[in-house]
N, C-alpha and C positions, 0 to 999 in steps of 0.2 A: 419463429425458429429460423436459423440460418446456417451457413457453413463456413463462415470466415475463419473459424478456428478448428475445422473438422480434423479429428485425429490428433490434435495437439494435446500434450500432457502438461498440466499446470499445477504448480504448488503456490498456495496463497497463504502467507502468514497473517495473523490477525483476521482470519476468515470467518469468525463466528458471528460478528455483528457489523453494523455500519457499512463503511465503504468496502471492506473485505467481503462481506456477505453479498453486497450488490455486484461486485466483480465476479464472484463465484457464480451467481445466477446468470449474469450476462454471458459468461464463458460457456456454461452448460448449454444455453440457448443457441450458441454458435458452434456447437459440436465438440467442445473440448471435454476431456476427462480431467477431473479436478480432485485435488487433495487440499483441504483446508486445515490449518493448525492454529492453535491458540492455547492459552493457559487454563481456560475454564471449560469443563466438560459440558455444562448445561447449554450455553449458547452454541457450541459446536454441534452437539447432538441435535438440538432444535433446528439449526440451519440445514444440517444434512437430511433430516427427516422432511423438512419443508420443501427442499429442492430436489429430492431424489427422483421425482417424476420427470424432471427436466433432463436427466442424464446421469452418468456415473459420477458419484461423489463419495469421498471418504473423508474421515477426520482423524486427526492425531493430536493428542494433548502434548504441548511442548512449551517450554520457556526459552525464548530466543536468546536470552542472555547466558544460557548454560551450554557450553560447547558440547559436552557429552550428550545432553538431551537433544540438541540440534542434530548431531551426527546420527543418532539413533532414528530421529524423525526422518531425516533425508534418506537414510538407507531403507526405511520402511516405505517411504514414498516411491523410491526406485523399484522396490519389489511390487508394490500395488499397481503402478502405472507402466512399468517396464522402461522407465526413463523419465527425464524432465526436459521439456522444450521451453517452458515459460516459468520464470520465477517472479512472483509479485511480492515485494517487500512492503507490506502494509502495516505490520505490527508497530504500534507507537503509543506513547502516552503524552499527556500534557502536563507540564509543570511551569508555573508562572513566577512572577516576581522580578525585582531588579537586583543589581549586584549586592545590595545590602540586605534586602528582604528574602531573596531566594537563598536558602541555606544550602550547605554543601550536600545534604541529603537529597534535596530537590534537584540540584544540578546533576548529581551522580545518577539519580533515577532516570532523568531525561537522556543523558548521554549513554547510559547502560542499555536502554531499550532502543532508542532511536538511532544510535550510531554503532555501539558495540554489537548489538543484536543484528543490525544490518550487515556488518562485516562478517560475523560468525555464520549467519545463514548463507550469505553469498559464497564465502570461502568453502563451506561444506558442499555446496551445489556445483561448483565450477567443474570438477571432473565429469560429472554427469551431463552438464550443459555442453562441455566439449564433445562428449560422445554423441550428443544429439546432432552435431554438425552445424554447418552454416544455416542460419535461420533461427537458432536459439536466441532467446532474449530475456532480459531482466528489466522489470519495471518497478521503480521505487516511488512510493507515495510521499510527497513532500508537503509543502504548505505555502500559501502566499506570504506567510510571516517570515519565510526565509529571505525575502527581498523587500517586502513592504512591512516595515517594523511597526508594531504597536507597543504602547507603554506596558510595562510589567509583564513582558513575555520572554525575558532573557534566556532561560534554559531551553525552552521549546524552540525559539527562533534560531538560536545558535546551533542546536542539534539538527534542525532542518536545513540550515545553510551548509552544514557539514555533509548532510546526505546529498545535496546537489553537487558539491565538489566531488564526493565519492562517485557519483553517477558519471560525471564528465571524465574523471581519471580512468575509470573502468572502460568507458566508451573508446577512449584512445588506446588503452592497453590491449583491448580484445577485438578491435576492428579487424585486424588481420586474420583472426580466427573466425570472423563472421558472426560473432556474438554481439548483439546490440544491447546497449544500456540507455534507457531513457527514464524520465521522471514526470509525474503529473503533480502540479501544485494547485490543489483545490482552494477555493475560497471557503466561506462558511457553509458547511453541509450539515443538514439536520441528522445528526447521529448521536449515539450515547456519549461521545467525547465532549459534546456541548452541554451535557447535563449540569455541569457546575454553573454555567451561565444561566440556564433555564431556571435553576433553583433560586438564584438571586432575584430574577426579574419576574418569574412566572412565565409560562410558555408563550402566551399570546403577546405579552409585552416584549419578550425576547425576540420573537419572530418579527414583529413590527420593526423593532430597532435594527435587526440584522438586514431586513429587506432594504432599508434606506441606506445601508452601507454600500450596496451593490448598485452600479449604474443600471442594471437590468431590473432593479427593484424586485428581486426574488432571491431567496436563498436556495442553495443547491440541495439535491437529493442524491443518494448513492448512485442511482442510475446515470446521472449526469457524468460522474467520474468513470463509471463502468463502461459507458459508451466510448469514451476516449481511450480507455484501457484496451478495449477490443480492437480499435483501430491500430494503436501503437504496437500491439502484439500480433497483428495479422500480417499477411504478405503485402498488404497495401502500404505498409510502412517500412518496406525492405531497405529503403535508402535513408532512413532516419535513425540516427544514433547520437547520443550526447545532448539530446533536446530536453528542455524543461518546459512542458506544456502547461500553461495556465488554464484551469477550468474553474472560473471564478466570478462569473457574472459581470466581468468588466473591472474588477478592483484594480488590477495591475495596469489598466489603461489610463487611470486617473493620475 
């Protein structure tokens, strides 16, 4: 347990599983009060029950692509926590394919969640973040695929590149208000988002293959990303905004 985020009020989208759950756990351990949101009741409830011993955590079911749903969720979060100091935009989906094989439905799904949802949630939170005063921050979860392109990843890679541009634009626009915007670009992290790959190869084969992709010869776990999130959302990072931090086992160094 620590106090790097003591008294901070955090909203985490996509908080029921994977990286979002890992960030929620790390934030609670550092003294934050947390609301997680997502589309599925089961994972949200399970995460809240599993983590409640670590601190104050609430969950709200919400579809980040629905403006009315998001507005209601943000208002409920404000009521539960008495404000928002930290917004973590983690909700995201993977859609692959190239410009011929990725149909418009796949393209629209990726853009709807990964970009449109990012905008909707951030837009809804801005008045509350402004009220929090200087020191409020937004952290967006990107991917190394935004800059290190792999074959057959068009919808996902483009959506994450857009997320990084969104992060930098907001960092400039809100620097004067003292609201920081940063992003983390994870490499391959062992989360449910990777299940489509694990199913094709089998878990051990997938893990071995992915370990060799990273110069550190290891795949990430949610805690790796969560540790970076704690730093970027703490007072230790007060002079950091507009940054895209790779947490990737060295992929972007190659």
